C-alpha positions in Angstrom: 44.6 124.0 -34.9 41.2 125.6 -34.5 42.7 129.0 -34.8 44.4 128.1 -38.0 41.2 126.8 -39.5 39.3 129.9 -38.4 41.9 132.2 -40.0 41.8 130.2 -43.2 38.0 130.3 -43.3 38.1 134.1 -42.7 40.7 134.5 -45.5 38.5 132.5 -47.9 35.4 134.6 -46.9 37.4 137.8 -47.5 38.6 136.5 -50.8 35.0 135.7 -51.8 33.8 139.1 -50.7 36.6 140.8 -52.7 35.7 138.8 -55.8 32.1 139.8 -55.4 33.1 143.4 -55.1 35.3 143.3 -58.2 32.5 141.6 -60.1 29.9 144.1 -59.1 32.2 147.0 -59.8 33.0 145.7 -63.3 29.3 145.1 -63.9 28.5 148.7 -63.1 31.2 149.8 -65.5 29.8 147.6 -68.2 32.6 145.2 -68.4 31.5 141.7 -69.3 34.0 138.9 -68.3 33.7 135.4 -69.7 34.4 132.3 -67.7 37.9 132.1 -69.3 38.6 135.6 -68.1 37.6 134.7 -64.5 39.7 131.5 -64.6 42.7 133.6 -65.8 42.0 136.2 -63.2 41.9 133.5 -60.4 45.0 131.7 -61.6 46.9 135.0 -61.7 45.9 135.7 -58.1 46.8 132.2 -57.0 50.2 132.2 -58.7 51.0 135.7 -57.4 50.3 134.5 -53.8 52.3 131.3 -54.3 55.2 133.3 -55.6 55.1 135.8 -52.7 54.8 132.9 -50.2 57.8 131.1 -51.8 59.9 134.2 -51.8 59.1 134.9 -48.1 59.9 131.3 -47.3 63.3 131.7 -49.0 63.9 135.0 -47.2 63.3 133.6 -43.7 65.2 130.3 -44.5 68.2 132.2 -45.7 68.2 134.5 -42.6 67.6 131.5 -40.2 70.4 129.3 -41.7 73.0 132.1 -41.7 73.3 132.6 -45.4 73.0 136.3 -44.9 75.9 136.6 -42.5 79.0 138.3 -43.6 82.2 136.3 -43.3 85.1 138.6 -42.4 88.7 137.5 -41.7 88.8 139.5 -38.5 85.8 137.6 -37.1 87.7 134.3 -37.4 90.5 135.4 -35.0 88.1 136.0 -32.0 
């Protein structure tokens, strides 16, 4: 449990560092982003991660439950 919390905390610190880096890079380029832009940017990141997580879940569930196995008639005679 402690390891999971540590990994989650490090992930959020990395996310905050990345957001700071993006903001400072855009500021140097002269790009001004409103609060609505930051909300849209954040929601896009969150939904992309949720979609990727859901697809990975389905991939592993399908492989674990045997949905990816090939049913061949010659396998039934063994």
